[in-house]
N, C-alpha and C positions, 0 to 999 in steps of 0.2 A: 283886890279880889275881883275875878271876872264875873260878869253879870250871870244871872240865872238863864238868860236866853242863850248864853254861851253854850250850855249843856244841850239846849234844843237844837242848835246849829250843828253840834257834833252829831246828834241823831239823825238831822236832815242829810248830812253828808253820807252817813252809812246807808240811808234809804235811796240816795242817788246811786251809790255805787252798787248796791243790791239790785236796783232797778235795771241798771246797765248790764250787770250779769245775768239777770233773768232774760232781758230782751236778747242777749247774745245767745244764751243756751236755746231760746224759742227759734232764734234765726237758724242755729245749727241743725236743731231737729227738723225744721221746714225744709232744709236743703240737703237731707241726708241722701237723697237719690239725685241731686244736681251733679252732673258730670264736670269735674274739674274743681269743684267747690272744696276750700280747705277750712277746716274747723277753725273757728275763732275763739280767742279768750280776751278777758278784760284784764288789763294791766293796771294796778293800782298800788298806792303807797300812802303811808301816814302823812298827814298835812304837816306843815312845819309847826312845831310846838310854840306856845306864847310864853313868855317870861312873865311870871306873876310876882316875882320878888318874895317868895315865900320860902320857908325851909325846904320844901321839897323841889324847889327849883322852877321848872317848867310844867305847863298845863298842855296836854294833847289837844290837838285842834280837830280831830276826826279824821277822814280818809279822803284822798284825792284819786279820781279816775284819771290815769294818765293817757290811756289809748286802748283801742280795741284792735289786736293784732292777729294775723294768720299764724296758726300752729304749722309750720312747714320747714322742713329740713333741706336747705339748698345742696347739700351733699348728695342726698338720695335722689333729688331731681336729676343731677348730673349723672349718676350711675343709671337711673332709668333711662335717660336719654341716649346714653352709650349703648345699652342693651337693645334699646327700641330700634336703633339703627342697624344692629346686627340682625334682628329679627326681619325688619324690612328687606335687607339684603337677601337673606336666606328664603324668604317667602317667595320673592321674585324668581329666585333661581329653581326652587322647587316647583313652582306652577309652571314654568316653561319647560323643565327638564321632563316633567310628566308628559307634557305634549310630545316631546322628542321620543320618549319610551314608547309612546302609543304608535307613532310612526315606525319606529324600527322593530315593534313587536312581531314576532312570528311564532304562531302557535302550531305551526306543521300542517295547518288545514287551509290557511288564507293564502295571500299573496306576499308573504314575507321573504327575505332575501334568501335565506336557507332553502325554502321550499322552491323557489324559482331556480336557483343555483343547482340544486340536486337534480331537478327536472332536466336541465340543460347538460349536465356533466355526468349524470348517471343514467337516468332514463333514455334521454336523447342520444347521447354518445355511445351507450351500450348498443342500442338499437342500430345505430349506424356503423359500428364496428362488425356486428354480425352480419350486415349485408349492405356494404358500401354503395352498391349499385341500385338500392331500392329507393325509388322515387318517393315513396311515402316515408321512408325513414329520414330522407333529406328534408323533405317538407316539414316533418315535425320537428327536426333539429333547428331549422331556420325559425319556426315558430317559437320554440323555446327561447332562441337567442333574441328574438324580438320582444318576448315577454320580459327578459332581463333588461334589455335597453328601455322599455316602458317603465319597469320599476325604478330605474335610477332617474329618468326624466321626472316621474311622479314624485320621488323623494326630493330632487332638487326644488321642484315647485313648492312642496311642503315647506321645506326649510326656508325658502324665500318668503313665503308667506308668514312664518313665525318671525323672521327677521324684520318685516314689514310692520307686523303688529307691535313688536318691541319698540320699533321706531317711533310709532305713533303713540305709544304709551310714555316714551321719554318726554315727548312734547307736553302731554298731559301733566306730567309731573312737574316740569318747568313752569307750566302755567300756574299750578297749585302753589309752588314756591313764591311766585310773584305775588299772588293773592295773600298767602299768609304773611309775606314780609311787609306788604301795604297795610294790612291790618295790625300788625305788631307796631309799625311806625306810628300809626294813629294813636294807639292805645298808650305809647310812651309819652306821647305829647299831652293826652288827657290826664295820665297819672301825675305827671310833673305839675300840671295846672292845679290839681286837687292838693297834692302833697306839698306844694309851696305855701298853702294856708295852714300847715301844720297837722293835718289829719291824714290817715292812712286810706289809700284807695284799695281796699282789700278785695272787693269784687273784680275790679278791673285787673288786678294783678293776677286773680285767678284765671281770668279770661286770656290774659297774655301768656301765663304758664301753659294753660290748655292748648293754645296755638302752637307753642314751642313743642309740646308733646306731639302734636300732629305733624309738626316740621321735622322732628327727629325720626319719624318713620320713613321719610322720603329721603332725607340726607342727614349725614352727621352734623351735630350742631355743637357749637362752643359758645357760651353765654357769659358775659362779664358785666357787671353793674358797679359804677363808681360814683361816688358823690360829687356834685358840682359845687366847686369853691367859688365864693365870692372874691373876685380879683382885687377888691379895695379892702377886704377884711377876711383874711384867711382862716381866722378863728370862728367866723359865723358860719353856722349851718344853714344852707338855703332850703334844704328839705327836697331839692330837686336831685335827680340821678342821671348819669348818662348810661343808657342801656344799650349794649352792643351785642349782635348776633353774628357769628361767623360760621360758615359752612364749608364742607368739602375740604377739610384740612386746613382751614384758617382763613378762607376767602370771606371778605367782609360783606354781609348781606344787608344787615340793618345797623344804623348808628344813630341812636336817638331817634328824632322824628324823620330822618332821611333814610331811604333804602335804595340799594341798587338793584334795577330790574334785570332779568335774564331774557334772551330771546334765542329762538331756534332758526338756524339758517341752513338749508338743504345743501348738500354738496352737488356740485355740477358733475356732469359725466366724466370729465377730466380731473375729477378730484378723488376718484376712488382710491380706497386703500388696497383693497383685495380684489382679485379678478371675480370672485364669487359674490361680492357685495351687491345688492339691489342699488338702483339709482335713487338718490335724494336721501341718503342717511344724513341725520341732522348732527351739526357741530352747534355747540352752545357759546354765546357770546355775552358779556355784560352789555348793558344799554350804552355805555359809553365806547363800545367797539372792541374792547379788550376781550381776549379769548378766555373763556372759563375752562379750566383744567378739568376736564372730565376724567382723566386717567390718573388722578392724584391717588397715590397709594394708601392715603389716610381717609379716602372717602368711603362713606358707608351709606346704609339706607336703601330703599327702593331703587334710586338711581344708580347706585353703585351695582346692585344685582342686574339691572337692565343693561347697563353699558358692558358688563362682562359677559352677558349672554348674547348681546348684538355683535360685539367685536373681539371677543375671546379666541386668542389663537394658539393657546397652549404655550405661549413664550416664543413662537416661532415666526416673529416679524423679520423684515429684511434688515440686515445690519451687516457692515463691512467697513474697509478703509479706503479712502480716496487715494489712488496711486498715480492719476494722470488726468489732465484736463486737455482739451482740444477743440477742433472745430469739424463740421462736416457739412456737405452740401445735399440737401434733400432732393426728392424727386421734382419738387416745384421750383428748384433752382435757388432756393434761399440758403443762407449759411446759418447754421446753428451750433451753439456751444455743445460740447460733450464732456461727459466725466466718466472716468472708468473706476470701478470700484472693486477690489479684491475681497473675496468672501471665504471663510474658513469654516463655517457651520454646515455640518453634514446635510441638513435639510435644504440648503441653498445650493448644494453642489449636484444635486439631482433634479433634473427639470420635471420629473414627474411628480415631485413634491412642491413644485413652484406654484405660488398663489398670487404673483405680482399681476396688477392690473394691465390689461391690454389696451386700454383707452387713455392712457396717460395718468398722470398723479403728481404728487408732491414728494420731493425727496429732500431730507434734511441733511445739509453738509455742513458739519461743524457749527450747528446752532444757526444756520442760515437756511431758509427754506427757498427752493426753486422748483417750478413746474417742469415736468418732463413729458414728451409726447410719446416716445417708444424707447425700447431697450433691447439689447442683443446679448447672448449669453455665449461666452468662450472658455474652452478648456484647452491649456497648452501644456506640453510637456517638455522638461528640460533634458540635457544630455544623460542625466542619471534616472530618468523615468519619473521624476517628481512631477506631479500634476499642479497647475495654478489655475484656479477658477475665478473668472472675472465677469462682470456685467458693465456694459458700456451704455450710458443713458444719453438720449438725445434730448437736450433741454429745449423749452419752448422759446418762442420769439420774444422780443422786448416787450411786446404788449403785456404778456403775462409775467415776464421777468425784467423789470426795469433796471435791475442791477444784473449785469453780466457776472459770470463766475470768473474768479481769479485763481492765480496758481497758489495763492496762500491756502487754498482748500486742500491741497495735496497733503496727506498725512493725517488728515481730520476724520473723524467718525462719520460715516454716512448711515442714514436710517430712514426707512420707510414705515409708518405706522408706529404703533406702541407695543411694546413687550407685555402683552396680558397672559399671565399664566393659566387663566380659567379656560376650560374648554367649551367655547361657545359655538355659535352658527359657523363662523368661518372655519373653526377647527374641524367641524363634521363634514362641512362641504369640501375642504381640502382632502381629508381622509378619503372620502368617497371618489374625488377626482383621481387621487394617487391610485386608488385600487383599479379604476376603469383604465386609466393610461397603462398601468403595468400589465394588467391582464390582457388587454387588447394587443399590446406589443408582443407579449409572449405567444399569444394565440396566432397572431399573424406569422410570427417567426415559424411556428411549427407548421403552419399552413403553406407558407412559401418554401419551406425545405422539403416538401413533397413527402 
């Protein structure tokens, strides 16, 4: 028969369990306003019963408090992170698109496009038609034309400023990613140190999850946690876990206590993608020198919205097929490789729509990148009157292109920039340039025709 003190011990275990539950409840109430805090609960079970060799079999031995654990559903964490990335992306787009709306706004009273264009083509033109010899009418018409020119120059300056602001914000977001990644890696090490002893690092886990919440607003995240197995005894639970964070469509950012840093590198003047791009747009690289894929279709968050605003071309990047390679001698007497690319897209067959850099750039030929210095456009007709449109690129010297171009590039796909279906700054700049080129050409044709 068990001792009378056995009953007191059972009561003692109940008091311990109740005390743990009360303390946990107090902690929950105290942290009700704490950002990122997860409500905790006590996990308990009946203690192992004692065999007393009586007819009733075993005697209960009280209760055991196993752990204090967070009440948190990882499934809903994942759904929140996915939606938070979408929120970040569209917040960025909305913010900068509202700026563009302000620039393009025309209330009919200020200096919007319609107001200025109507002054030129209605007010000024009508006055000139009534009295072509009037010096006043001519002067007024020239003034309206000057106002239209100033409008487009001012608009181009505003769009360049927005692109510059977006570019700087991309760098800030990259710096934030680095800061969050470093802290997450540090927390991973602390959590494993504590949980190797058999206890749950609830508060540290809350802090880590809060950091992932912040990270998911900047860029899409994918989190995976797997237990670390004892290599000498696979059945032993070490208590430690390998916590991995991937971003931008599966690129590894944090792996346990290690993380991959990111850095921004400004493009040089001869690395521009679009003619209208400002100098110094950032490319992003991993710390080991590998290029970070900014244009991954799976990427979300603030970073995705910023990239699409900065580089969005409505899907109208340069693309074609290599038809020939060769050489040419430039004005400085040097021999350079050339590559001829046939294009079939309508927007590449009209130079008024062209947005290729006039300062050189990078062309991808069958997944091999080459620097080019200049390009020429050619339109030729066969005997049946069918047109063939080609661009011939003069490649840079061996200093920029250590690997020369070879004939195996013929038939490969040629591409400059990335196909981004969003209508960002390059799209609006190109639309504006196309209108100006077309209008000027038609205006001059009428003028020279007498």
